C-alpha positions in Angstrom: 140.1 101.4 63.2 137.2 99.6 61.7 138.3 97.0 63.9 138.4 98.9 67.0 135.0 100.8 66.6 133.7 96.8 66.2 135.1 95.4 69.2 133.5 98.6 70.4 130.4 97.9 69.3 130.4 94.3 70.1 130.9 95.5 73.9 128.2 98.2 74.1 126.3 95.5 72.8 126.9 93.0 75.2 126.4 95.8 77.6 122.5 96.6 76.4 122.2 92.7 76.6 123.2 92.6 79.8 121.0 95.6 81.2 118.2 93.9 79.3 118.9 91.1 81.1 115.6 90.2 83.6 116.8 89.7 86.8 116.5 86.5 88.8 113.4 86.6 90.5 114.5 86.5 94.2 116.6 89.4 93.2 114.3 91.4 92.6 112.7 91.2 96.0 116.2 92.3 97.9 116.8 95.9 98.5 118.3 98.2 96.4 121.1 99.7 97.3 120.8 103.7 97.9 123.8 105.5 96.6 123.4 109.7 98.0 124.2 111.9 94.5 124.1 115.2 94.9 120.8 117.0 93.8 121.4 117.8 90.3 122.5 114.4 89.6 120.2 112.5 91.2 117.3 110.6 88.6 113.8 111.3 89.9 111.9 108.7 91.5 108.8 109.1 88.6 111.8 108.3 86.2 112.5 105.7 83.7 114.6 102.6 85.8 118.0 102.6 85.2 118.1 99.4 83.5 116.6 101.6 80.8 117.5 104.7 81.0 121.0 102.3 80.9 120.1 101.1 77.2 119.4 104.1 75.9 122.2 106.0 77.5 124.5 103.1 75.7 122.9 103.3 72.2 123.4 106.3 71.8 127.1 106.1 72.9 127.4 103.5 70.2 125.0 105.6 67.6 127.9 108.6 67.8 131.4 106.3 67.8 130.1 104.9 64.9 129.1 108.1 62.7 132.0 109.7 63.5 135.2 110.1 61.2 137.6 111.5 63.7 140.4 110.4 66.0 139.5 107.0 67.8 139.8 109.0 71.1 137.8 111.4 70.0 135.2 109.4 69.2 135.3 107.3 72.0 135.4 110.4 74.9 132.3 111.7 72.4 130.2 108.8 72.7 130.7 108.1 76.0 130.2 111.6 77.3 127.1 111.2 75.1 126.0 108.3 76.9 126.6 110.4 80.4 124.1 113.2 79.3 121.4 110.8 77.4 121.6 108.8 80.6 121.3 112.1 83.2 118.7 113.7 80.4 115.9 110.4 81.0 116.7 110.5 84.7 115.7 113.9 84.9 112.3 113.2 82.9 109.2 111.7 83.5 107.4 108.7 82.4 104.1 109.2 80.6 101.1 109.6 83.6 104.1 109.8 86.4 102.5 113.3 87.8 98.9 111.4 87.9 99.8 108.7 90.1 101.8 111.1 92.4 98.9 113.1 92.9 96.8 110.2 93.6 99.0 108.7 95.6 99.4 111.9 97.7 95.7 112.3 97.7 94.9 108.7 98.8 97.6 108.9 101.5 96.2 109.8 104.5 93.0 107.9 104.4 95.2 104.9 104.1 97.3 105.5 106.9 94.5 106.5 109.5 92.9 103.2 108.2 96.5 101.4 109.4 96.9 103.3 112.3 93.3 101.9 113.4 94.5 98.4 112.1 96.9 98.6 114.4 95.5 100.6 117.4 93.1 97.6 117.3 95.5 94.8 117.9 96.3 93.8 114.8 100.5 92.8 113.6 101.8 95.2 111.3 102.2 93.3 108.5 98.6 92.2 109.0 97.2 95.7 109.0 99.3 96.0 105.8 97.6 93.6 103.9 94.3 94.7 104.9 95.0 98.5 103.8 96.2 97.6 100.6 93.5 95.0 99.7 91.2 98.1 100.8 92.9 101.3 98.7 93.9 99.0 95.9 95.3 101.4 92.7 98.9 102.3 93.0 98.6 103.0 96.8 97.9 99.5 97.2 100.5 98.0 94.4 103.4 99.5 96.7 102.1 98.4 100.1 101.0 95.0 98.6 105.1 95.1 98.1 105.9 95.8 101.5 103.1 92.5 101.9 104.6 90.3 99.4 108.5 90.9 100.8 107.4 90.0 104.4 105.6 87.2 103.5 108.9 86.0 101.2 110.7 86.3 105.1 111.9 89.6 105.2 111.2 91.4 108.5 108.8 94.2 108.9 111.8 96.6 108.9 113.9 95.3 105.6 110.1 95.1 104.1 109.6 98.6 104.8 112.9 99.7 104.1 112.3 98.8 100.4 110.1 102.0 100.0 112.4 104.3 101.7 113.0 106.1 98.0 109.6 106.2 97.4 108.9 110.1 96.5 105.3 109.9 98.6 105.6 107.2 101.2 109.4 107.4 102.2 109.4 109.4 104.9 106.3 107.4 106.3 108.5 104.2 105.2 111.5 105.2 106.9 110.1 105.8 110.2 108.2 102.5 110.5 111.1 100.7 109.1 113.1 102.7 112.0 110.4 101.3 114.7 110.1 98.0 113.7 113.5 97.2 113.7 113.7 98.6 117.3 110.4 97.7 118.6 108.4 100.3 119.4 104.7 100.8 118.9 103.8 102.6 115.7 100.2 103.4 116.2 101.1 107.1 117.4 103.7 107.3 114.2 101.1 106.6 111.5 98.7 108.8 113.3 101.3 111.9 113.0 102.3 110.8 109.6 98.5 110.6 108.6 97.8 114.2 110.0 101.4 115.5 108.1 99.6 113.5 104.7 96.5 115.1 105.3 98.1 118.3 105.4 100.5 117.7 102.5 97.4 116.2 100.6 95.5 119.7 101.0 98.6 121.9 100.2 99.0 120.1 97.0 95.0 121.0 95.8 95.8 124.4 96.7 98.2 124.4 94.2 96.5 122.4 91.3 93.8 124.5 91.9 96.2 127.6 91.9 98.0 126.1 88.4 94.7 125.9 86.7 94.3 129.7 86.3 98.1 129.8 85.1 97.5 127.1 82.6 94.8 128.3 80.9 96.4 131.5 79.7 97.7 130.8 77.0 94.2 128.8 75.3 92.7 132.4 76.3 95.4 134.0 75.0 94.7 132.3 71.0 90.9 132.4 71.3 90.9 136.7 72.4 94.3 138.0 71.0 93.2 137.5 67.6 90.0 139.4 67.9 91.7 142.0 69.7 94.2 142.8 66.9 91.5 142.7 64.4 89.1 145.1 66.6 91.7 147.0 68.1 95.0 147.5 66.5 94.3 146.8 62.8 91.3 149.9 62.2 94.1 151.6 63.8 96.8 150.7 61.8 94.3 151.4 58.7 93.0 154.7 59.6 96.4 155.9 60.1 97.7 154.7 56.8 94.9 156.1 55.6 95.5 159.6 56.8 99.0 159.1 55.2 97.7 158.1 52.0 95.5 161.2 51.5 
């Protein structure tokens, strides 16, 4: 039993090292394969990376396996189940600042697409227009556009470069359409203009939703401030009066 646990821990440790080992520089530029999973199994785009979630789930599985003293098959099954649950939970959690970054992307996307459409309409190639807009907007959106520029500079075609963002939570729809248009050789100016208008509508809706959520988020602080005063000034005198009448 002890030997089996030691071997299992060694295999899990090797898995953790394999997941933590940085990939080769050129492999980082390669487009990762997209696997279609059901919605409830699919990790959020703003969640931790697969590598980080794999390390956490492997560590949890090893921890459960080592602390259990039951039969081997039961321990292994519970360890694997724990690892799978931890992997799924980490995939459904957003990292710190992810919501703020997404809101910033949604707010800045319309202007960036307008700039990109104007550059393309003026005769600039799509990759040159993307480079100019990435340098102009900066921030998280500029980083994402800069990643596309880096891929084109490394030798990828425009379609393949934009396809790398097809899974992005904010830029995914635009990236997929631009990838198809680039592969087909069709014009992208009108396409970018339509996406800019759709992004502007989405940004307005997101701003309205945040404004409405302010009232909901202020309920708890206001309740914490006013409920004690209401209890002391409204409830306590009534209770005191009832108790006084009963004592008399």
